[in-house]
Steps between C-alpha positions, in 0.01 A plus 500: 500500500478346856159342553397520866230367725399682814407307804279704729373690204170596659663679802582861507869430442426260216264726319761793531773278359268369216434863410850605504687201354243474211605849390864380445603424147715202603251332724171323433259409786356173376306408815365610831481224768277540806231319673293826451436635153682814451306842463724583189666238291710740269446274207631194677293181574403410849589169665398366849831326531841447323386149423251656261754706302500382137730744343875537457657673796846636549476632866254507790456789727350418838362772738245283680529302820787285652318161433451600133870569464578117558255426208656754277849370574422147415317603177777717377761232562284256309424724212839682468365841580677764704347607823494854651341510848387821699288302753588586860489307816673186367607234738758221480262277290443767230872599490599134463259466206665800324840360572408171339354671200815701467685172436312489162387859405573849593327633811505854641352584836474857613339674811457815281512563135499872517821644364484786743448266808806283388712810462391614855628172650815555328535854630420380838785247498724770396402726796471235754863501636492871570215535747460372861137369466268398213125437509252409218142609465315314225152612407241304285134478419275348749435172293870382519491167697855480620714728716769617504535533115749291308653825387572619845651164587738516193595853591565407864720218392691726258554759782615241759744332252645847394547588867658156573746551211590841632546382862225731614269379773190670627489588870280329743118568470444835682135428604492359844115501572233420259167658597350329206648160399627498136533888487860475387415280201654161403859423547648419157846424645803706524316770684274580214138561595213453240149666554203391282206737413184380328260765373238523232611733218870389508672287235860434611734729682815486703716723710862410613590726789867543594608690807833627622638773723335822383363370182259267336430355150177367362482298180138487391353309215120520390315286263184705425367253244556139424627581163820586682585125510462438128843617401674271744288206396576571120866516598493160669316339203762635268762295696310198660548265209868573449607191711357278756543579872326658796572875547371729770455868433539715188773729638770308296303579184540876540865498446 
């Protein structure tokens, strides 16, 4: 049995994870950490900070804010607990903290824990060398604070790298005049453009559009509910304590 604490346990993602992970026979949610008290505790005690946690913990799952990730990394390194991070928008400070923690415990960071989303990135890298141009549209709920999404950035990097290895380069940007600045989205490098949509009612969605002479290919993934991330987090928890080290992504865990 792996005993886990959820940091960000009062948030929508934290509540969804607490619900889904608490149903798994090999996992026990022993605490929800948040500055706000969770609406549902799922039989787990509530703590305002990791410093208050007074039970044995095997791993911490952090889906909160970037500054909180630094605290989680230090706490896990000190207490010998693995760390699984799904918080997005991390900068150099936060990533450095995860690297340092990885010297003592297992740390897994992923932009997306949906198995379908991870597979769509793999499929996109497979298709990337065969088309002239690639664009990404990522769509999320209107309370997401960062843009573009971490998932779209990881996808763009995978596409660019696959094209580089194949010796395939995108042609020059075809648009010569911008009636509205920014209409062509953000340049993710390698000719890949990323477009961010934020609307109420959405959860997490992404389209990778490929175009070539006379044909196109669209790879789309939809997370209709936050329960879609539970399987990937459970997979990460099954491996995070195997060895110390910092690992980014869960693609390698899918075989």
